[in-house]
N, C-alpha and C positions, 0 to 999 in steps of 0.2 A: 953186890953180893953175886948176882947171876945174868945172864943174855941169854934170850931168846929172839932165835932171827922167825921170822913169817913166812911160813913155805910158799904164800904163793906174792904178797903186797912186797915192797922196797922197806917195808917196816922192822925195824927192830924193840925190842924190849928191853927193858934192864928194870934188876929188881935192888933195894938200898936196906942199906942200915937206917935210913928214915921213914921207913915203914911203909912205899909209896910205887909204886912201878909205872916208869914213864916210857913213854912212845916216841919216837922217832924215825924218822925219814932214813935210809942207813944212805943214799946216793944222793942227795943235797945235804947232810948232817942236820938238819932240822928239825926244832923240839916238835911235838906237835900236842902230843894232853900228857895228863897224869892222871892214875885211876888211885883211889885212897878209897881206905875201907879197914886195910890192917893194921894192928897196933902195935906191932914190932917188928925189925927184921925179914924181909920179906927175901927167902933162902933158893928157891926154885919157881921156875916159871915153865911151863909146856901148850903152847897150839894144837888143838886138833889137826888132823892130816888135810881139813882144807882151810885150815885160817878162824871158824866161825865163832869159835870159842878159845879160849885163852883161861889157865889153871895155874894159881899163884899156892903158894906153900911158903906160911912163915913160922917163926919163934913164938906168934900170939896163939897158937897150938889151932889154926886152922887151916884150911882148906880153901880159895874163893874162884868161886866159874866164873869169868867175867864174859858177856857175849862183844862179841868184837867189832859187831854194828855199830850196836848202841853203846856204848863202854860204860856201860854197868854190871854190877854185879846181882849173876842171877842168882847164887846160888850158896850158903856157907855151907860146909863142913865142919862138924864140930866133935871134937869125942878124944882126940887122943891128949896121952898126960905128956907129952915132951916136948918138945920143937920138930917142926915137920920138914926136914933136911932135904927134899926131893920129889918132883910129881914127875909124873910122866904119863901123856895119854898115847896107846898105841891100838891099830887097827886090830879091829876082828879078826879072828882065824875064824880057815874054814874047816875046821876040826878039831877036837880036842886031842890029836897025838902031836906032840912039840918036835918031831921029825916031819912035819906038813905044815911048816909055819907060814903058810901062802893067806895074805891077806884076801878079804873076803871082795870083791866089789859089790856093788859100788857103797863107795861109805860115808853115810848122810850124816856123821854126827851129831849123832838122835841121842841125846844125856840118860 
């Protein structure tokens, strides 16, 4: 139901109705790994800007944060009453002024 391209590596992830996230090498087309943890459709995926973590949202009312080095789920966020249709990592801003929306360097992917 969704696709996310890794910001650094030749990797693409796909979320599915089977509650999994599949990882593929998009240059060779080779299947690499399956991330399991959700119990319902995965609707959205998002990498941190450096690609160290992947977030997935699901109809199971959770968001999962995956460590992309170990492929393990490091955190499950619960609390929604309805399906979570989207998730997105955004770089931090230098100021709270929306007209000056410049990413703050360096971005270290601290969760």
